[in-house]
C-alpha positions as CSV (number, residue, x, y, z in Angstrom):
1,X,-22.1,1.1,-7.9
2,X,-20.6,4.5,-6.8
3,X,-19.2,6.5,-9.7
4,X,-17.8,3.4,-11.4
5,X,-16.6,1.8,-8.2
6,X,-18.2,-1.5,-7.8
7,X,-18.2,-4.4,-5.3
8,X,-18.1,-7.9,-6.8
9,X,-18.2,-10.3,-3.9
10,X,-19.7,-10.5,-0.4
11,X,-17.4,-9.9,2.6
12,X,-16.5,-12.8,4.9
13,X,-16.4,-12.4,8.6
14,X,-13.2,-10.9,10.0
15,X,-11.0,-13.2,12.1
16,X,-7.7,-11.7,13.0
17,X,-6.0,-9.1,10.9
18,X,-7.2,-8.5,7.3
19,X,-5.6,-7.0,4.3
20,X,-6.6,-4.8,1.4
21,X,-4.3,-4.9,-1.7
22,X,-4.6,-2.0,-4.2
23,X,-4.0,-3.5,-7.6
24,X,-6.1,-1.5,-10.1
25,X,-3.4,0.1,-12.1
26,X,-2.1,-1.1,-15.5
27,X,1.6,-0.1,-15.2
28,X,1.9,1.5,-18.6
29,X,5.7,1.9,-18.3
30,X,5.9,-1.9,-18.5
31,X,4.6,-1.7,-22.1
32,X,3.7,-5.1,-23.7
33,X,3.9,-6.9,-20.3
34,X,0.7,-5.2,-19.2
35,X,-1.2,-5.0,-22.5
36,X,-3.6,-7.7,-21.4
37,X,-3.0,-8.1,-17.7
38,X,-2.7,-5.8,-14.6
39,X,0.8,-4.9,-13.4
40,X,0.5,-7.1,-10.3
41,X,0.1,-10.2,-12.6
42,X,3.5,-9.7,-14.3
43,X,5.7,-12.6,-13.6
44,X,8.9,-12.2,-11.6
45,X,10.8,-15.3,-10.6
46,X,8.3,-17.5,-12.4
47,X,5.1,-16.3,-10.7
48,X,2.9,-13.2,-10.6
49,X,4.1,-10.4,-8.4
50,X,0.9,-10.5,-6.2
51,X,1.2,-14.2,-5.4
52,X,4.3,-13.7,-3.2
53,X,2.5,-11.0,-1.2
54,X,-0.6,-13.2,-0.8
55,X,1.6,-16.0,0.4
56,X,3.4,-13.8,2.9
57,X,0.1,-12.5,4.3
58,X,-1.4,-16.0,4.7
59,X,1.7,-17.3,6.3
60,X,1.5,-14.4,8.8
61,X,-2.1,-15.4,9.7
62,X,-4.0,-13.0,7.5
63,X,-7.0,-14.9,6.2
64,X,-9.4,-12.2,5.2
65,X,-7.9,-10.9,2.0
66,X,-9.4,-8.2,-0.3
67,X,-8.1,-7.0,-3.7
68,X,-9.1,-3.9,-5.6
69,X,-9.0,-4.5,-9.3
70,X,-9.1,-2.2,-12.3
71,X,-7.3,-2.8,-15.6
72,X,-7.8,-6.2,-17.1
73,X,-9.7,-7.3,-14.0
74,X,-10.8,-10.6,-15.5
75,X,-7.2,-11.7,-15.4
76,X,-7.0,-11.1,-11.6
77,X,-9.1,-13.8,-9.9
78,X,-6.9,-15.4,-7.2
79,X,-8.8,-17.9,-5.1
80,X,-9.9,-17.2,-1.5
81,X,-10.1,-13.4,-1.7
82,X,-12.8,-10.8,-1.8
83,X,-12.7,-8.8,-5.0
84,X,-13.6,-5.1,-5.4
85,X,-13.5,-3.1,-8.6
86,X,-12.4,0.4,-9.5
87,X,-13.8,0.6,-13.0
88,X,-12.5,4.1,-13.3
89,X,-8.9,3.1,-12.6
90,X,-7.5,5.2,-15.5
91,X,-8.9,8.5,-14.2
92,X,-8.8,8.1,-10.4
93,X,-6.2,7.7,-7.8
94,X,-5.3,5.3,-5.0
95,X,-8.0,6.7,-2.6
96,X,-10.7,5.8,-5.1
97,X,-9.5,2.2,-5.1
98,X,-9.4,2.2,-1.3
99,X,-12.8,3.7,-1.1
100,X,-14.1,0.9,-3.3
101,X,-13.1,-1.5,-0.5
102,X,-14.2,0.7,2.3
103,X,-16.5,-2.0,3.8
104,X,-13.3,-4.1,4.4
105,X,-11.7,-1.3,6.5
106,X,-12.5,-2.7,10.0
107,X,-10.6,-4.2,12.8
108,X,-6.9,-4.6,12.2
109,X,-6.2,-3.9,8.5
110,X,-3.0,-4.0,6.5
111,X,-3.1,-2.0,3.3
112,X,-0.5,-2.7,0.5
113,X,0.2,-1.8,-3.1
114,X,-0.3,-4.8,-5.4
115,X,3.1,-4.3,-7.2
116,X,5.2,-4.9,-4.1
117,X,7.8,-7.5,-3.8
118,X,8.8,-7.6,-0.1
119,X,10.6,-10.0,2.2
120,X,8.3,-11.8,4.6
121,X,9.9,-10.4,7.8
122,X,8.8,-6.9,6.9
123,X,5.1,-8.1,6.8
124,X,5.7,-9.8,10.1
125,X,7.2,-6.7,11.8
126,X,4.5,-4.5,10.5
127,X,1.7,-6.8,11.8
128,X,3.5,-7.0,15.2
129,X,3.2,-3.2,15.7
130,X,0.8,-2.4,18.6
131,X,0.4,1.2,17.5
132,X,-3.0,2.4,16.0
133,X,-1.2,3.5,12.8
134,X,2.1,2.2,11.4
135,X,3.9,2.5,8.1
136,X,7.0,0.9,6.7
137,X,9.8,3.3,5.8
138,X,13.0,2.4,4.0
139,X,16.0,4.4,5.3
140,X,18.6,2.9,3.0
141,X,18.4,6.1,1.0
142,X,18.5,4.2,-2.3
143,X,15.9,6.6,-3.8
144,X,15.4,6.0,-7.5
145,X,15.8,9.4,-9.2
146,X,14.3,8.2,-12.4
147,X,10.8,7.9,-11.0
148,X,8.5,9.6,-8.5
149,X,8.8,8.1,-5.0
150,X,7.0,8.6,-1.7
151,X,9.7,10.4,0.3
152,X,9.0,10.9,4.0
153,X,10.0,13.3,6.7
154,X,10.0,12.0,10.3
155,X,9.7,13.6,13.7
156,X,13.1,12.4,14.9
157,X,16.4,11.1,13.7
158,X,16.7,7.9,11.8
159,X,17.8,5.1,14.2
160,X,21.0,3.2,13.8
161,X,20.6,-0.5,12.9
162,X,19.3,-2.6,15.9
163,X,18.3,0.6,17.7
164,X,14.7,1.2,18.7
165,X,13.0,4.5,17.8
166,X,9.7,6.2,18.6
167,X,9.7,8.8,15.9
168,X,6.6,9.3,13.8
169,X,5.6,10.5,10.4
170,X,5.6,14.2,9.7
171,X,4.7,14.2,6.0
172,X,4.9,12.2,2.7
173,X,5.9,14.0,-0.5
174,X,7.6,13.2,-3.7
175,X,9.4,16.6,-3.8
176,X,11.0,16.7,-0.4
177,X,14.4,18.3,-0.5
178,X,17.4,16.1,0.3
179,X,17.8,17.8,3.7
180,X,14.3,16.9,4.7
181,X,13.9,13.3,3.3
182,X,14.6,10.7,5.9
183,X,13.5,7.7,3.8
184,X,10.9,6.3,1.4
185,X,7.5,4.9,2.3
186,X,7.3,1.3,1.1
187,X,3.6,1.3,0.4
188,X,2.6,-0.7,3.5
189,X,0.2,0.7,6.2
190,X,-1.2,-1.2,9.2
191,X,-4.1,0.2,11.3
192,X,-5.6,-1.1,14.5
193,X,-8.7,-0.1,16.5
194,X,-8.9,3.7,16.8
195,X,-6.4,4.0,14.0
196,X,-8.7,2.1,11.6
197,X,-11.6,4.3,12.5
198,X,-9.5,7.4,12.0
199,X,-8.5,6.2,8.6
200,X,-12.1,5.5,7.6
201,X,-13.1,9.0,8.7
202,X,-10.1,10.5,6.8
203,X,-11.0,8.6,3.7
204,X,-14.6,9.7,3.8
205,X,-13.5,13.4,4.3
206,X,-11.1,13.4,1.4
207,X,-13.4,11.5,-1.0
208,X,-16.1,14.1,-0.2
209,X,-13.9,17.0,-1.4
210,X,-13.8,18.0,-5.1
211,X,-11.1,16.0,-6.8
212,X,-10.8,13.6,-3.8
213,X,-11.0,10.6,-6.0
214,X,-7.8,11.5,-7.7
215,X,-5.8,11.7,-4.4
216,X,-3.1,9.2,-3.3
217,X,-2.4,7.2,-0.2
218,X,0.2,9.8,0.7
219,X,-2.5,12.5,0.7
220,X,-4.4,10.3,3.1
221,X,-1.4,9.9,5.5
222,X,-0.7,13.6,5.4
223,X,-4.4,14.4,6.1
224,X,-4.4,12.2,9.2
225,X,-1.2,13.8,10.5
226,X,-1.9,17.4,9.6
227,X,-5.7,17.7,10.0
228,X,-6.5,15.0,12.6
229,X,-3.4,15.0,14.8
230,X,-2.6,11.3,14.1
231,X,0.7,9.8,15.3
232,X,1.8,7.4,12.6
233,X,4.5,5.1,13.9
234,X,7.3,3.6,11.8
235,X,8.8,0.2,11.1
236,X,12.2,0.8,9.7
237,X,13.8,-1.3,6.9
238,X,17.0,-1.0,4.9
239,X,16.1,-2.5,1.5
240,X,14.5,-6.0,1.0
241,X,11.5,-4.6,-0.9
242,X,10.8,-3.1,-4.3
243,X,7.7,-1.8,-6.2
244,X,7.7,-3.0,-9.8
245,X,7.4,0.0,-12.1
246,X,9.8,-0.5,-15.0
247,X,11.6,-3.2,-17.0
248,X,14.7,-2.3,-15.1
249,X,12.9,-3.2,-11.8
250,X,12.0,-6.6,-13.2
251,X,15.5,-7.2,-14.6
252,X,17.2,-6.3,-11.3
253,X,14.9,-8.2,-9.0
254,X,16.5,-11.2,-7.3
255,X,14.3,-11.7,-4.2
256,X,13.6,-15.3,-3.0
């Protein structure tokens, strides 16, 4: 155990890409829906949110799956995954959860938020990236003003549909002005080779700082870009995903 962050199962050998799903939060805005279960276990379309993501990952060839649990962790026990615990989920941030699963950060790794509903093609396109570091950015500009979102500024112009682009991430921030915001980070990151090692190093550096355990994944991305000179490439989408945060999200969700 490290400051309340515990590992609860041995790691399996890595064959092909792996995935780490951050699912420690309760999702208090969902009220009674999460009184006795984590947000990722709320049902949408007749099944828990996290089941669809796990299905997509397995269909795309990801066999080594890890989940970081927190609130009501005994209700999150899907078969065939390695489980890590962030027992201080209510006082720490996303980096603390990722740090709990640090031994799983090796090889080619996809990191995702556990409350994501996403079309399978987005997972496929992300895993197809050959870049050391790649994120998914939604450029539909359908930012939800009622909640804090991970807005992104990019190094070049947003490409037109069906147009390739080599632009990279400049920064992630919830308070970017309209003139600077090119899109929204969709909570998906894929690392390969040197990119994985850079992310491990950045995670260690930030967790060693005072208050590091309260930082977010956006802070990690910014640190790699600003302090380590990383080029974080982008897979562009226009919708076809949502992170479930409120009753309105659940009521409006119609993905198949």
